[in-house]
N, C-alpha and C positions, 0 to 999 in steps of 0.2 A: 826096395825099388826105389827111386825117385821120383818121384810126382811131377810130371814136366805141365807147367803150368800155361804156357801158348797152345790154343786151340788153331790149330793150320784146318782143320775141314770151315769153323767157322769166317775164318780169315778170306778162304776162298769164296765163302758162300759172299762174304760182304764185297772182295772183289768186283765179284760178276756182277752184284748190284750198283759199281763205282763205274766198270764198262758201260753200261746203260746208263747209268747219268752224264757221261761225260761225251755219250757219243755225238760225234759230228758227220754231218756231209763235207764238212770248209774242203775242199780237195788238197789243201795244203798240208792236211795230215794224212800223211803216207801208210802207218800202219796204226794196229787197234791197242788197248790199253792192253797187259799183261806181256808186250815186246818187254826185252833186254832195253831197250829206250826208245825214248818218241821218236819218230821223221818228221820234222815238217820242213817242208818244201820253201825257200825263198827266194820270190822274184824279182834277182838282184839288177835286170834288165834294165830296171824302171830307175837306177841310182847309177851317176855317173860316181860318187868317193859312198859307198854305203858303209854307216857307221852302227856296229851294235852297241846298245845301252844293256848294261846289266845290273841288278840290283837283290839283293836277298831283303824279309823282312820278313817279321814277327807284331802280332798286336801286342806284344808287353802283359803288365800284369791286367788290362781288362779283361784279358780270357779267361783269365780267374774268377771276377765277378761274373761274367755272361755266365757260366756255366755255375757256377751258386746259385741264378737264379734263371735256369734255364731259357737263357738266351743267345743260346750258339748259333744260330744263322744270322745274327747280327753283328757279331764279333768276326764273323766268316769275312763278310762283306766289309769291317773293318778291314781284314787284313789285306785285303785285292785294291782296295778302291787305297790306300797308303802306299801300298806298293806300287798302284800305276801312277799316282799322283808322281811320286819320287824319279819315274823312268821318263813324263812325259814333261815333265819344268825343265828339262834338253829341249824338248822340243822333235822328241823322239814319238813313231807309232807303236803303239805296244801288241807284241805280236800274241805272246805265247808265253805260262804260267807253270808252272810243276809246284807241286807243294807235297808237303809231308807233315803230317798225321804221328806225333807219337805218343803213347798211352799206356797203361799201365796194365790196363784187361780193357778187353775190344770188346765194345756194345756196336753191332751191330747193325740198330737203331739210329745210333747218335753216331755212327762215322758214317752212314748214308745224307745223313741231316747234314753233316760238315760239307762230304762232299758234293751235293744237291745244291747248296747256299755258295760257294766256292764255283761252280761252276754258273751259275747263273747272276754273279759277280763278273766276272767277267767276259761273260755274254755283253751285261751292260755296259764295258770297256771297250764292245769292240774284240776283246783278243781272246785264246782260245786255253783250258787249263787243257794240257796234255797230258798231262798225269803225275804219276810224284811217288812216294813210298808213306807203306803207313806201317809202323813198327809196332808191336806189342813186348813192353818188357815190366812185367814182373819181377817185380820186388826193387825195380828199379824208379817208378813211380809210382802210385797209388791205383787204385782200383779208381778210380773215380777223375782221375788224373790227364785232363791233356792237352800238349803242347805241340803247338799249330806255326808253321814257315811255312815260305814260297818264295821262290822266286821268277824272273820274268828276263825274259829278252823284247828290249823294243829295236826300231831302229829308225835312222836319221841320217837325209843326208848332210854330208859333211858340210857345205857351206850353210845351213842352215840351222848348226847348233846352237842351242840357248848354253852358252856357259858365260855368259855374264861379262864378255869381252867386247859387246858392241853397246857398252853403259857409257853413259855419255854425263860432264857435268850439265845441269838446267834439265836433265830428265827428271820425270813425273813419280813417283811410287805410288802405285794403288795399291789397296786390298780389295779382294775376291773372297767375300764374307766366307767363315765357317758356318757351320748348321750344330755347332756346339764344342765340347772337349775332343773331340775325334780319337785318337791313339795316347795320347802324353799325360802323363799328370797320375794316371792312374794307383799309384803309390800313394800320392797325398789326399785321393780322392778316397779312398779303404778306405786310410786312418780318419779320415773325417766321420766317413759312415760308421768307422768301429764305437768311437766316443759318442756319434749323435745318430741311432740308429731309426728315431722319430724321422729323418730325412727323407727317408725310402718314398714316405707315402705322403712328402710336401707337395704343393700344386706348384708347375712352373711351365707359365701361360698355359694351362687348359690341360697340362698331362703330368704324369706321378714326377717325382725327380727320377725315381730309378728307370723310367723311360726316354729322360730326357738326356740321362748319365750316362747311356748305353745307346742311346741313337747312334748310327752305324756315321762313320767319317765320310761327309763328304768326297765323293770324287769330282774330281775337277777336268778329263779330260773329255768330257761330253761338251766343257765347254769353251774351253781353249783349244781344241784344236781347228777350229773355224776362223781363225786366227792365225794358225800357223800361216794357215798360204798368202794372208797380208804381210807377211816379214815387220811388222810394228811393235814387235815385243824385241824388247832390248834386252831382257832377262827372267825369269821366274824362281823361287824362292819359295818352297812345299816349307809352311810355318808347325814346324814339332817341336819335341824339347828341345830348350831354348829359346823359346820363345822368339821374337823379332829380331834380338839381337845375335844371336849366336847360328841364324839362317840365311839372313840379308846377309851379312857379312862376307859369308861366302862364294857369293857372286861377287861383288865388286873385286872390281878391277884396280890394280897401282895408284894411288895418286889422287882416289875416289874415296869419298865417307856417303852415308844417308842417312841424311837428318829427318827423323821422325815424330811428327807433334801425335803427341799421347792423347791431347783433347779431341780428336778426331776420330779416334777408337768411336763403332758400336759395338758396346760388350752384352753379350744376351746375356738375359736374366739367370741363367744356370752358374755364370763366373760368382756374379753378385752376390748368390745364394751361400757357394763355396767359398770366398773371402768372410761373409759376415759369421759365420757359425763357426769356420775354419780359427774365425781371426790371424789370416795371414794376409801379412804386408802384400804392398803394391809391387813390388823387388820382385818379391819369391813367383806373387800372383805369373807375372809377366815371363821370369824365365820356367818358371812351372809349362805354364799352355798357353794355349793360344789366340787368346781372350777376342777372339769375332773376328781372328785376319789367317782365313783357311793356306792363302798364296798370297806372297808381294808379290806383283807385277812390274816392273819396269819400262816403260816407253817417254819417248818424246812427247816435249807438251801439243804437238799436232795431233797428235793422235790418242788426248788423255778419251776426247767425246765418242771417240769409234770405238775404243774398248770397252767402255762406262754403256753403252745404248747394246752393243754385244751381250755383254755378260748380263744388263737387267731383259734383255728379251728371252734369255733363257733362262731366268728364274733364279740368278744372282747376282745379292746385289756386290755392286761395285762403286768405289771411293778414293778421293788422291785423304793421301796421311805421311804423303814424305815428298824430299825434296835428293837430289844426288848432288853434291857437289865436292869442293876438292879436299881430300885428309888423306889419311890413312886406314884405309880398305875397314872403318870401323862404322857402327851404327850408331849414329849419337838419339839422345830423345832429347825431346824438346815438350812444356806444357805438363799436364797432370792427367791420369782416366779420371774420365769424367763417372761416375759411381749413381747417381741420382737420374 
């Protein structure tokens, strides 16, 4: 008789623990984990024209590095924070997240660590993990391989959507600082580490390189939500893979360019080290990494000081890095990155 590699009893035990972890008293959640689908009640009476905002995300190859060094909790926060950031740059309120955990062989301890961290990350962003899927796939994935993905539902008033259509010539581009590498560029990071393993213990501003490079992606919703009600943001771009040029251009209206001054960047030490050790060109650094700009926010000159003060009051550095001008929906750069 063929051996059956999936342990259904173990899976059921893990699901029971997951149910306890994500349990919530939020009245919008109408059923419990174990139902065929999650039921989530939305009060549409608060909106004149409610628009749902949908996104699916995964933490990329950073999850491989995190599992290698037993830092699975951090990469769970990475995934949720990245997912929420992509949702809220549309001006949305995040509502509910569904996750998927795919593994070659289920380890109940690791699964519960993952779900506990995903739940915590959602709560930190004022949204709810309502369940998802845990799939054990022996002989498809290796025994110690875990692949994470998640999807979010957010909501925004149609008139409050931030899609860049309000951007005008003369608007200022502000940088909301990243806290490091976030979740993009880890194929290059792993290549550099494979060639220079001594980097792992190198000091980066008082912490090891490993701690610095695996620091969870910053969550921007706790900062941005206080600006939404003021209606002073004309557009928001989450700076991920492709850098400033291939993300800010996604919100530029027809007939406008963004001119970005690279000399205005405040570059975190982790990028200086990666560039030097990996001998990476400035062009590749700019296209692979956020280079210290986590969110690019566009606002009118009259509101620049308000946005900067708001962000800094909440502990996130914010500074002007560019201006909107007539053009062809491209991001132009002037100046050079200041590495010293």
